[in-house]
N, C-alpha and C positions, 0 to 999 in steps of 0.2 A: 195040549202042548203047554209045557210049563214055560212060565215067564217070570218078569219081575214087575213089581208095582213101586213106582218112584212117587215120593213126596217131594214137591220141588217148587221154586219160584222161577218162572220163566217158561221157555219152549221145552217140552219133553222129548225124550229120545227113547225108543224101545229097543231092547237088546234081544235079537232073535236067537241067540245062542240058547242050547237047552243045558240042564244041570242035573247033577245027581239027584235022586229022589229023597236024599236026607232032608229032614225038616230044618235043621240049622246046618247052615253051609259051613264047609270045612275052611280052616283058615289059609291064607297063602302066606308063603315065607317073604313075598315081595313086599315091603312096607308101602309102596306107592306105585301107581302106573297112571298112564295117561293114553287118551284116543284122540286122534286128530283126523279130521277128514276135511271136505271142501267147505262144508257150511256148520261143522260142529266139531268142538274140541273140549276135553275135559281133563280133569286131574283127579283121580281117585286115591284115597288112603284109608287106612284102617286103624290109625293110631287111637281113635276114640271108641272102638267097639267095644272092648273089655271094660273100661272104666264107665261107660253109660250102661252097660248091661248089669254090671254089679250095683250101681247106684239105683237102678230101678228095682232090682230084686230085693235089695236090702230094705228098701222103703216101699214095698209093694202095696201095702193096704191104704196109707196115706195118699200115695199117688193115685190110686185107683179112684178114691173119693174125690180127689182134686180134679181129676180129667173127666170124672162124671159130670161135675158142675160145668166143665168145658163143653160136654155134649149139649146141655142146655143152652149155652151161648151160641154153639155152632148152628144149632137148627134154627134159633131165633135170628141169627144173622143171615141164615139161607132163606128164611121166609121173608126177612126185611128186603134183602136186595133183590128178591124175586118181585116183590110189589113195585120197588123203585124202577125196574126193568119195564114192567106192565106200565107204570106211569109214563115212564120215558117214551115207550111205543105210542101211547096214547097222545103225548105231545108231538110226536113226529106226524102223526095223522090228524093233528089239530082237534082232537077229541077232548083234551085237557087244557086248560090254561097254563101259562108259565107259573112257576112256583119260586118265589124269591128265595127261600131256604136252600132248595136244590141248586139253583143257580150259583149261590154263594159257596155252597160245598163243593161244586165242580170246579169253581175258579180257585178254590185254596188247594185243591189238589193238583191242578195244573201248574199254580204258582210255586209249589215245592220244588218242581223239576225243572222249571223255566227260570233257573237262577243264573246269575252272571258267572263267568268262567272262574273268577277269582273266589267264589263262594261254592264251587262244585265239591270241594273237599268235605264240605259238611254233608252234602247229599250221598257221597260215597261212604263216609263213615257211618251215616245214619242208616244205609242201605245194608252195610255189613252186619250192623247190630240187629236190624230188624229180621234179616234173612236167618242169622245165626240163632236167634230167639225162636223163630217158626221152626226150623228144622230139629233143634233142641227138643221142642215139645214133642215132635212125632217121634224121635228116638227114645225119649225117655217114657212116653206112653207105652210105646212096644215094649220096651225093656220091663216095665211094670207088669206086663202080661206074659212074661217069659219068651219073648221074641227077640232074637239077637239080630240086630241090623247087619247087613252084608258090607257096606262101606258107605264113606260119605265122599262126595264129588263136587267140586265147584266146575262151572261149564260156560261157554258160550255157544249159543245156537243162533247161527246167522249173526245178528248185532245184539241179541239179548242175553246179558249175564245172569247166572243164577247159580243155585246150589240144591243139593238133594241128598236125601238119605235113602237107600235102597233096602227093601225087604224081599223074601222069598214070597212069590205071588201064591203059591199052593198054601203056605202057612196062614197068609192073610185071609184067603178064601175059606179056610176051615174054621176061623174064629166065629164064635157067637156074634149076632148083629150088633148087640149093644157093645160089645168089647171091641168090634172093629170100629164102631162110631167113636168111642174113645181115642183110639190112634187117629183116626182121620180128622177129627175136630181138635186135637190138641195143638196144631200149629196155629189156628185162627185164635184159639183161647189164649195162648201165650203171647200173641200180638196184641190182643185186647188187654191183657195184663201188663204188657210193656208201654201201651198207651197210658194207663192209669198211673203207672209209675213214673213215667216222663211228666204227666200233668201234675202229679203230686209233688214232684221235685221242683218244677217251676214255681209251683206255690210256696214251697218251702225254702227257696234258694235265699231270700233276703235274710231269713233266721239263720240258715246254716253258714252263711258268709257273714254275719254280723259281727263277729269278733275282728273281721279283717277289713270290712268294707261298710261304707255309709251308703244307705240306699234311700231314694225318693228324696232327697232334699233338693239337689241341683244337678242336671245332667252334665256330664263330663265329654268333652271333645275327644274321641278316638282318632280322627283323622280328617285332614281338611285337603282335598285334591287341589292340585295347581290350577285346575280350571274352574274352581268354585269361586263364586263372586265373593265369598268371605275370606279368600286366601289372602294373607296380609294382615287381617284382623284378627282372626283366631287361629290357635296352633294346637297340636297334641298336648293334652293335659290341662287346657283351659276349662273352666267350670262356667256355663252360662247361668247367670243369677236371674236376670229379668228380661222381659221385652215390652217396651213402652211403660215401664214401672209395674208390670204384672210378673210376680214370682213365677218361674218355671221350675217344676219338681221332676219332670222326666222328659224322655224324648216324645212321648205321645203329646203332652201338653205343647212342646215346642212345635209340633207340627198342626195342633188344634189352633194355637195362637196366630199362626202364619195364615192358615185358612180363614180364620176370622177376620183378619187385618185385611186380607185380599177380598173377601165378600163386603167388608165395610166399605172398601174403596170403590168396587164396583157399583154399589148402591148409592154411594155419593156422587159418583160421575154420572150415573142415570138421572139422579135428582138434578144435578147442575145443568144437564142437558135438556130436561123437562122446562126449567125456569131460565133458560139462557137468555131469553130476551129481556128479563129483568135483573139479570145479574146476581142472584143471591149466592151468598157464601155461607158455607156449613161445614161442620166437622174439621174445623182447623186445629192443628197441633201448635200450640204457641208457647213462648218462653217470656218471662218478665225481664226484660233487658233495661239496665238502668240508662238514664237519659244521656249521662256523661258517655258511656260506650256507644250510644247512637251518634252523639256528636262527633266522636272520633272515627266513625266508620268512614271507609272510603265511597266515593260515589260511583254509581253504576256508569259504565261506558256504553254509549249508543253508537251502534254500528250497523248501517242499512237498516235504520228504523227499529233495530232490535237491541233490546237493553241486556247487559250481562255484565257479571261481576269479574274484576281482575284476579288474576293469580288464582289461589285456591279457595277464595271466599265464596260463601253462599249468600244468596239474595234472600232478603227477609222483607216482609211487609206488615204494617200495622194491621192488628186485628180489633175492629170496634167492640165495645163492651157489649152491646145488643146487636146481633146480626140484622142488618136491614137491607132493603133493596137499594142497588148501586146504579145509578144512572150513568150515562156516557160521560158527563162532564166530571162525576165522581172518580171515573176510572182513571183520568188524567192526575187527579190528586193523588191516587193510590200509587201511581209510578213516582211522583214526586216524594212520596213518603217510603220508598224503598231504600234498604240499607244493605251493604255488603258487609258481612260480619264472619268471623271465623267459628264455624260450627263446633269446633273441639271447646271453645269457650263459652258458647251460648248453652250446650247441653248441660253444664254444670248449674244453670240457674234454675229458679223456680218455674213451674209450669203453669200455663194458663190455655184457655180456649176449651172448646168442647170436643175436641177430638181425642182427649186422654181418656182413660178410665175414671169413673166418677171417684174412686177411692183418692185419686191424686189431686183433683181439683175440687173435690167435693160438689161436682155438678154445676160450678160456676166458672164463668170466663172472665170474671171481673175481681181477680184476687190480688192483682198486682198494686204496690203502693203508689203514692202520689207522684214520687220521682222516677217511676217505671213505666214502661209501656209494653203492652203485649204484642210481640212481633212473631209471625209465622212463616216458615219458609215457603218460598214460591216454588212448587211443584209442578213437573211436566206431566201431563194426563198419562195414565197408565203406569207411573212409578210411585211408589209408596215409601213416605219417610219413617223409618223405623229406628228406634233407640234400643240398643243391645248392650245390657251390662254384664260384664264378665270378670272373673277373677282368676289369677294364676297361683294357686296356693302351692304347686310343685316347682314353680321355677327357682333356680339357684339364686336369683336377685331377691325374691321374696323370702326364701329361707334364710338368707343372710340378714335382711331387714328384721325378720322376726326374731332372729336371736339377738340383735342389737335392741329391738324395742323392749325386750325384758329388762335391760339395762337403763334405757333411756325412754320414757313414755312420750317424749316430744317428737317422736319419729313417725307419728300417726300419718302425717301428710306424705313423707316419703315411702312409708309403707303402702299407702293407697296406690300411689303412682307406679310402684313396683309390682304389686300383687293384683293388678286389674284396673279397670276403669269403664268407660262407657264410649261406645263408638256410633256413628250414624250410618245406617244403610239406606240407600235410595235406589230402588229397582224392584223387580219382581221377587215378592216375599216367599213365593211357593217354591222357585228355584233356589232361592237362598236357603230355605229349611232343609230341602232335599239333598243339597251339596255337602253337607257335613254328617259324619257318623257320630252318633251319641250314645251313651249307656247311662244308665240310672245309677250305676255303681261307682263309688269314688274311694280308693284304697285310703285307709287310715294313715298309711305311712308311704313314703314316696319310694317305691321299687319298681323298676321297668317292666318286668313280665306280668306282674300283678294287674297292671292297668287292663290288659286284654282278657285275663282269665274269666271274670264273671261274663262277659260278651260271649265268648267262645262257648262256655257251658250253656247259656241260655240258648244259642242257635241250635247247638247240637241236640239240646233236648227236645226244642221245639220241631225241629226237621226229623228227628227220630220218632216224635209223636206222629207227625203226618205221614211218614214212610210207612210206619208200622199199621196205621190205621188203613192206609190204602193197600197194604199187602193182605191184611185181615180181609178187606172186602173183596178184593180180586179173587181170592180163594175161596170165598163164600158164594161166588157166582155159580149158577148151574151151567158150566161150561166144559167142554170137552177139555181132558187131560190136566185139569186142576183139582184141588180138594172137593170143590163143589160136586164134581162128578161123582166121586166115591161116597159123599155124604148123602147126597140124593138117592143113590141107589140102595145104600144101606138102610136109610130111613123109611123107603118105601117097603123094603123087605121085612122091617121090624115093626112097623106101624099099621101096615095095611094087610089085607086078605086077598090081594089081587093075585091072579094065576100068573106063573112065570111068563107066559106069552104076553099078556096084558101089560105086566109090569115092565117088560123090555120095551113095549111100544111107548108107554108112558115116559120112560127115561129118555128115550130116543127123542120123542118130540120135544120134552122140555130142554134137552141139551142143544137141540137144533135151534129151537126158538132162542134160547138164552144165550147161545155164542153169536147168533145174527145181530140180536138187539145189543149185545155187549159190544160188537164191533162198531155199530152205529153209535152208540153212546161214547166210546172212546175217541172216534173221530170228531164226534161234537166236543169233547174236552180238549183235543188238540187244537181245534180250531177257536174254542173259547180263549185258549192260552195265547194263541197268535192275535 
């Protein structure tokens, strides 16, 4: 009985209708049509039949060589995913230990599709590109062999979307084995090439955008949600210069610095808990405060045996030059030496204490002059004191000040106040770092739409890489109704001397086992993503 063979992404659907015995199907005068049922609907069109066929026939020889390389990649991918399925079965039966690389790979696949709703457009665009590249590979490989596709269709089967190109099954069965392998492996091969192109584009993106963007100097803020702890401090277009005096060049360094400060705070809290009985103080961030400022500071208010500073002032305490044990009587003296100061004024002073990076204090906490004292903010356990230095190069105020600064060099102080500054954040630094969207690209000129362009390109390329890789691996699986089924059958026919009966048994065993293990593996990916 004559039928059709479909190359597709998603759930397949067989057409039981019979067709004329012509090797190449006749053209329909209807430009498009659709099929709708309770669990399947599709939209078929023939607009690409002639252009793709002529493209393949006009460049037949180079395309055959190109897709012959794809056969080697397709067979290698089939072997690799088969070994992964065997390893996954062994892990399910506790025969093999867990593998860190495989777990990381599974998590990267699940994270691509477990995106927030506002980022779903990137997954949709990446899926459209990856599926189009996959099906274009099948159609072009078939055209290079003189096979005209019957139609292109996009469909939804149950809840699974997909696309396909349809060929006459009799024509495909009459092809030599290696020729059929070129057609079957073309989709996987094109997805692999798509991954390579996306990876190369990501590497070269800073070079390609160099005439219009500055890359890798300081990350720029793309957005600050109203629920962010930094809302009111940072806004879109601000540039993060440093954190605690350490220069920040990109979004990854921003997250790494937050993780480092959080780990340092946890280690310090554990250390202080271990020596709480002797009251050792360590890792304090201090400032060299002039004695005149300390004398003008407001005194602390004592309410219900608890001390606090009035208004919006911050409490500071003196930091000894060399940290020593503090007895109970000395604790009272520390309370007496507590000062209420304005944090905005204090952060402009020189730094002291061993809580800062060594490049700032040269590893010494005794760098204050004789008429200064080293004061450190009194922190609540669990909260971290962080200095964030930022600039606002694209704000209207800064642009106006820059124009004036060319005429009058004495406007440097005004320019600093309008073009950025330093603020103090006290709280959870991990939530602080995750609450803002950053990009490593800064436009050389202030234009609104250009701010988001590099970030959009990066996310589309990265997501297309992941989706295309996932699509290539899916179709490499020895699973019913996917490309792996046809590749397995054609490769056994071409490379082995098995009888037709034994070959059918081997194919059925491989497909049944591969489908079962693949279902278990995908369930594990879903659970891993949850």
